[in-house]
C-alpha positions as CSV (number, residue, x, y, z in Angstrom):
1,M,19.1,-1.1,-10.0
2,S,22.3,-0.4,-8.2
3,T,22.1,1.5,-5.1
4,A,25.3,4.0,-4.7
5,P,26.3,5.3,-1.3
6,V,25.2,8.7,-0.8
7,T,27.4,11.1,1.6
8,P,26.0,13.0,4.5
9,G,27.1,16.2,2.6
10,T,24.7,15.0,-0.4
11,V,21.8,14.6,2.1
12,A,22.2,18.1,3.5
13,R,22.2,19.5,0.1
14,L,19.3,17.5,-0.9
15,R,17.4,18.7,2.3
16,D,18.3,22.1,1.5
17,A,17.2,21.9,-2.0
18,L,13.7,20.7,-1.0
19,G,13.3,23.6,1.5
20,V,13.4,21.3,4.5
21,T,16.4,22.9,6.3
22,G,17.0,25.9,8.5
23,D,15.3,26.9,11.7
24,G,12.0,24.9,12.0
25,L,10.7,27.4,14.6
26,G,11.3,30.2,12.3
27,A,9.4,28.6,9.7
28,L,6.5,27.8,12.1
29,R,6.6,31.5,13.2
30,T,6.4,32.7,9.7
31,G,3.5,30.3,9.0
32,L,1.5,31.8,11.8
33,V,2.1,35.2,10.7
34,A,0.9,34.2,7.1
35,L,-2.2,32.5,8.5
36,L,-2.6,35.6,10.7
37,G,-2.3,37.8,7.6
38,T,-4.8,35.5,5.5
39,L,-7.4,35.7,8.4
40,I,-7.1,39.6,8.4
41,G,-7.2,39.8,4.7
42,V,-10.3,37.5,4.4
43,G,-12.0,39.3,7.2
44,L,-11.6,42.6,5.7
45,M,-13.3,41.0,2.4
46,I,-16.1,39.6,4.8
47,A,-16.7,43.0,6.5
48,A,-16.7,44.8,3.2
49,L,-19.8,42.6,2.3
50,G,-21.5,43.7,5.3
51,Q,-20.9,40.6,7.6
52,D,-19.2,40.2,10.9
53,P,-15.7,38.3,10.1
54,F,-15.4,37.1,13.7
55,E,-18.9,35.4,13.4
56,A,-17.7,34.1,10.3
57,Y,-14.7,32.4,11.6
58,R,-16.6,31.1,14.6
59,T,-19.0,29.4,12.3
60,I,-16.2,27.7,10.4
61,V,-14.5,26.4,13.8
62,S,-17.9,25.3,15.3
63,G,-19.1,23.8,12.0
64,S,-16.0,21.6,11.6
65,L,-14.9,20.7,15.1
66,G,-17.8,21.9,17.3
67,E,-19.4,18.7,17.8
68,S,-18.7,14.8,17.5
69,D,-20.4,14.4,14.1
70,S,-18.7,17.7,12.7
71,I,-15.3,16.2,13.8
72,G,-15.9,13.0,12.0
73,Q,-17.0,14.7,8.8
74,T,-13.8,16.8,9.2
75,L,-11.6,13.8,9.6
76,M,-13.5,12.0,6.7
77,V,-12.7,14.8,4.2
78,A,-9.2,14.9,5.4
79,V,-8.9,11.2,4.3
80,P,-9.0,11.8,0.5
81,L,-7.0,15.1,0.8
82,A,-4.2,13.2,2.6
83,L,-4.0,10.4,0.4
84,C,-3.9,12.7,-2.7
85,G,-1.5,14.8,-0.9
86,L,0.9,11.8,-0.7
87,A,0.2,11.5,-4.4
88,A,1.6,14.9,-5.1
89,A,4.3,15.1,-2.4
90,I,6.3,12.0,-3.4
91,P,6.6,12.7,-7.1
92,F,7.3,16.4,-6.3
93,T,10.2,15.4,-3.9
94,A,11.7,13.8,-7.1
95,R,11.1,17.0,-9.2
96,L,8.3,15.2,-11.0
97,W,5.2,17.2,-11.2
98,N,2.1,15.1,-10.6
99,V,-1.1,17.0,-11.3
100,G,-3.1,13.9,-11.9
101,A,-4.2,12.7,-8.8
102,E,-7.8,13.8,-9.6
103,G,-7.6,11.4,-12.6
104,Q,-6.0,8.5,-10.4
105,M,-8.3,8.9,-7.8
106,H,-11.3,8.1,-10.4
107,I,-9.6,5.3,-12.1
108,G,-8.8,4.0,-8.5
109,A,-12.8,4.2,-7.5
110,F,-13.4,2.5,-11.2
111,G,-11.0,-0.2,-10.3
112,A,-12.8,-0.6,-6.9
113,V,-16.3,-1.0,-8.5
114,A,-15.0,-3.1,-11.0
115,V,-13.3,-5.6,-8.4
116,G,-16.6,-5.3,-6.1
117,L,-19.0,-6.2,-8.7
118,T,-17.0,-8.8,-10.5
119,L,-15.9,-11.1,-7.6
120,P,-18.8,-12.8,-5.9
121,A,-19.8,-11.2,-2.3
122,L,-17.5,-12.3,0.2
123,P,-17.0,-11.7,3.9
124,G,-15.8,-8.1,4.5
125,P,-12.2,-8.9,5.8
126,L,-11.4,-10.5,2.8
127,F,-13.5,-8.6,0.3
128,I,-12.4,-5.0,1.4
129,P,-8.7,-5.6,1.1
130,L,-9.1,-7.1,-2.4
131,I,-11.1,-4.3,-3.4
132,L,-8.5,-1.9,-1.9
133,I,-6.0,-3.8,-3.8
134,G,-7.5,-3.6,-7.0
135,A,-8.1,0.1,-6.9
136,M,-4.5,0.8,-5.8
137,A,-3.2,-1.2,-8.8
138,A,-5.4,0.5,-11.1
139,G,-4.3,3.8,-9.8
140,A,-0.8,2.9,-10.0
141,A,-1.0,1.5,-13.5
142,W,-2.6,5.0,-14.7
143,A,0.0,7.0,-13.0
144,G,2.6,4.6,-14.7
145,I,1.5,5.8,-18.0
146,A,2.7,9.4,-17.4
147,G,5.9,8.0,-15.6
148,A,6.5,5.6,-18.6
149,L,6.0,8.5,-21.2
150,K,8.5,10.8,-19.2
151,A,11.1,8.1,-18.9
152,A,10.7,6.8,-22.4
153,V,10.6,10.2,-24.7
154,G,10.6,12.9,-22.0
155,A,7.0,13.9,-22.3
156,N,6.2,16.9,-20.1
157,E,4.4,15.3,-17.1
158,V,2.1,18.2,-16.2
159,I,0.6,18.0,-19.7
160,V,0.2,14.2,-19.7
161,T,-1.0,13.9,-16.1
162,L,-3.5,16.8,-16.8
163,M,-4.7,15.1,-19.9
164,L,-5.0,11.7,-18.4
165,N,-7.5,13.4,-15.7
166,F,-10.0,14.0,-18.5
167,I,-9.6,10.8,-19.9
168,A,-10.1,9.0,-16.4
169,I,-13.1,11.0,-15.5
170,L,-14.6,10.1,-18.9
171,I,-13.9,6.5,-18.0
172,A,-15.4,6.8,-14.6
173,T,-18.5,8.6,-16.0
174,Y,-19.0,5.7,-18.7
175,A,-18.9,3.2,-15.9
176,I,-21.9,5.0,-14.3
177,T,-23.9,5.5,-17.5
178,G,-23.0,2.5,-19.7
179,I,-21.0,-0.3,-17.8
180,W,-23.0,-0.7,-14.4
181,P,-25.6,1.8,-14.5
182,Q,-28.2,2.1,-11.8
183,E,-31.5,3.3,-13.2
184,I,-32.7,5.3,-10.5
185,A,-29.9,7.7,-9.7
186,P,-26.6,8.6,-11.4
187,Q,-24.3,6.1,-10.1
188,T,-23.1,2.5,-10.5
189,E,-24.8,-0.6,-9.2
190,R,-24.0,-0.8,-5.6
191,L,-21.4,-3.2,-4.1
192,P,-22.5,-5.8,-1.6
193,E,-22.7,-4.6,2.0
194,S,-19.8,-6.6,3.1
195,A,-17.9,-4.2,1.2
196,A,-18.7,-1.2,3.3
197,L,-16.0,0.3,5.5
198,P,-17.2,-0.1,8.9
199,T,-17.8,3.0,11.3
200,I,-15.1,3.1,14.0
201,W,-16.7,6.0,15.9
202,S,-20.4,5.6,17.0
203,G,-22.7,8.5,16.1
204,T,-20.3,10.0,13.5
205,V,-19.4,9.3,9.8
206,L,-15.7,8.3,10.9
207,N,-15.0,4.8,9.2
208,L,-12.0,2.5,8.9
209,G,-10.7,4.6,6.0
210,F,-9.2,7.1,8.5
211,L,-7.1,4.0,10.1
212,I,-6.4,3.0,6.4
213,T,-5.1,6.6,5.7
214,L,-2.9,6.6,8.9
215,A,-1.2,3.7,7.9
216,A,-0.8,5.2,4.4
217,V,1.0,8.0,5.7
218,A,3.2,6.1,8.0
219,L,4.1,3.7,5.2
220,A,4.8,6.6,3.0
221,W,7.3,8.2,5.6
222,V,8.9,4.9,6.2
223,L,9.4,4.7,2.4
224,M,10.8,8.1,1.9
225,R,12.9,8.4,5.2
226,R,14.0,4.8,5.9
227,T,14.4,2.9,2.7
228,G,17.1,3.0,-0.3
229,L,14.1,3.7,-2.5
230,G,13.0,6.7,-0.9
231,L,16.7,8.2,-0.8
232,Q,16.9,7.5,-4.5
233,I,13.8,9.2,-5.1
234,R,14.9,12.1,-3.2
235,S,18.1,12.0,-4.9
236,I,17.0,12.3,-8.3
237,G,15.1,15.5,-7.2
238,L,18.5,16.8,-6.1
239,N,20.1,16.1,-9.5
240,P,19.1,13.7,-12.0
241,F,22.5,13.8,-14.0
242,A,24.4,13.0,-10.8
243,S,22.1,10.3,-9.8
244,R,22.8,8.5,-13.2
245,L,26.7,8.9,-12.6
246,N,26.1,7.2,-9.2
247,G,24.4,4.2,-11.1
248,M,20.8,5.1,-10.5
249,N,18.3,4.1,-13.4
250,V,16.2,7.4,-13.3
251,G,13.8,6.4,-15.9
252,R,12.9,3.2,-14.1
253,L,12.9,5.5,-10.8
254,T,10.6,7.9,-12.7
255,V,8.1,5.1,-13.5
256,I,8.1,3.7,-9.9
257,T,7.6,7.2,-8.2
258,F,4.6,7.8,-10.4
259,A,3.3,4.3,-9.8
260,I,3.7,5.0,-6.0
261,A,1.8,8.4,-6.2
262,G,-0.9,6.6,-8.2
263,L,-1.3,3.9,-5.7
264,F,-2.1,6.4,-2.9
265,A,-4.4,8.3,-5.2
266,G,-6.2,5.0,-6.2
267,L,-6.6,4.1,-2.4
268,A,-8.4,7.7,-2.1
269,G,-10.9,6.7,-4.8
270,A,-11.5,3.5,-3.2
271,V,-12.1,4.9,0.3
272,L,-14.5,7.1,-0.9
273,V,-16.6,4.6,-2.8
274,L,-16.5,2.1,0.1
275,G,-16.9,4.6,2.9
276,E,-20.0,6.8,1.3
277,N,-22.3,4.9,-1.0
278,R,-20.8,1.7,-2.0
279,A,-20.8,2.9,-5.6
280,L,-19.2,5.3,-8.0
281,V,-21.1,8.3,-8.0
282,T,-21.4,11.2,-10.4
283,N,-18.9,14.1,-9.1
284,F,-18.0,11.9,-6.1
285,S,-14.7,14.2,-5.8
286,A,-15.0,17.8,-4.6
287,S,-11.5,18.4,-6.5
288,Y,-9.8,16.3,-3.9
289,G,-7.0,15.4,-6.2
290,Y,-6.2,19.0,-7.0
291,L,-6.4,20.2,-3.6
292,G,-3.9,17.5,-2.6
293,I,-1.4,19.6,-4.2
294,A,-2.0,22.4,-1.9
295,V,-2.0,20.0,0.9
296,A,1.4,18.7,-0.1
297,L,2.9,22.1,-0.4
298,V,1.6,23.3,3.0
299,A,3.1,20.0,4.5
300,R,6.5,20.9,2.6
301,L,6.4,17.6,1.1
302,S,6.8,15.8,4.2
303,P,4.5,12.6,4.5
304,A,4.4,13.0,8.1
305,W,2.9,16.5,8.1
306,T,0.4,15.7,5.0
307,L,-2.4,14.4,7.5
308,P,-2.4,17.4,9.7
309,S,-2.2,19.7,6.6
310,A,-5.3,17.9,5.4
311,I,-7.2,18.2,8.5
312,V,-6.6,21.9,8.3
313,F,-7.9,21.9,4.8
314,A,-10.7,19.7,5.6
315,A,-12.0,21.8,8.4
316,L,-12.1,25.0,6.1
317,Q,-14.1,22.9,3.7
318,V,-16.6,21.4,6.1
319,G,-16.9,24.4,8.3
320,S,-17.6,26.8,5.4
321,Q,-20.8,24.6,4.7
322,S,-22.4,26.3,7.8
323,L,-21.8,29.9,6.6
324,P,-24.9,30.5,4.3
325,A,-27.2,29.5,7.2
326,A,-25.3,31.4,9.9
327,T,-24.0,34.6,8.3
328,G,-25.4,34.5,4.7
329,I,-21.9,34.3,3.1
330,S,-21.3,31.8,0.5
331,T,-19.4,28.5,1.2
332,A,-16.9,29.6,-1.5
333,F,-15.2,31.5,1.4
334,G,-13.7,28.6,2.4
335,Q,-11.9,27.9,-0.7
336,I,-10.8,31.6,-0.6
337,I,-9.3,31.2,2.9
338,I,-7.4,28.2,1.4
339,A,-6.0,29.8,-1.7
340,T,-5.3,33.0,0.2
341,F,-3.3,31.0,3.1
342,V,-1.2,29.1,0.3
343,L,-0.3,32.1,-1.7
344,A,0.6,33.8,1.8
345,L,3.0,30.8,2.6
346,L,4.4,31.0,-1.0
347,G,5.1,34.8,-0.6
348,A,6.6,34.2,2.9
349,R,8.9,31.5,1.5
350,V,7.4,28.9,4.0
351,I,6.9,26.9,0.9
352,R,9.9,26.4,-1.1
353,L,10.9,24.0,-3.7
354,R,14.8,24.9,-4.5
355,Y,17.0,22.8,-6.5
356,A,20.7,22.6,-7.1
357,E,21.9,25.1,-9.7
358,G,22.9,23.3,-13.1
359,A,20.9,20.2,-12.4
360,V,20.1,18.2,-15.4
361,Q,16.7,17.5,-16.0
């Protein structure tokens, strides 16, 4: 693949096309206004139900950040959200719409269990990396199917990745019921104890998966901002036609971009398997793959902001679990706050995906 020089003007146009230019403080102020509007709007809904919105918000904050165990839980929920956010953000930067992180995560979990149950029990420092590599390879290969179809025949990647989600979930279900079933619970056989991710914060559920995610986010940032491959991925998002004229193999880049996305989503599946039950469990994902899209959009497709964005989403999810006991309000209000906030950011144009006019797909 030839790497053609890109002028500063091209980079500036690319940054503007991806909605990352302009006054950063202005975008922050607009985002805070959108958040305030969301809290007021949802608060009015809570008040209409006869409940105290301030008590509800206090419950969410204390339930997610009030004590060390709740903080640990919030950070662990942020792990798959951040990894699935990367799986969405990187292809979105290339104007490739990956809505398949949910399926790629399931295939990654399948790959983790396959490696963990096939290999003999090994010491953790050797066993865990092998399982993670297997999961990432499985996720990358699964996402690569969508990239290959897009590159070869121009298949719509939204439809392809969405359909692959259903197939992946069925494969994971068959692993639970047919390949490695555990008779007493709806899950696969458990992996050896040496495969468990060690806890890194005593008294909490926070495990090595969080540090792995930090490393993944840093790697994604370096890839997208400091490498020629990252520049080419961003360039085809600006204008695939111009990228071809500059000697870039857009089809090959499409496959690579999807494979990278699947790698991160597959890693999310492995971390969930190794960090929770050491097994693939029915309904192990709380729609993390789909929520990762919102995480990526709120982060404005920036790998550096993906983890902070994921922590906000995780805090709302974890904190809302305390709402029924404390206020009588459904836990669904956490999801309502998330959805309303994303819509407010879209309406305020904090989340923007604009591309050069006349760009050829």
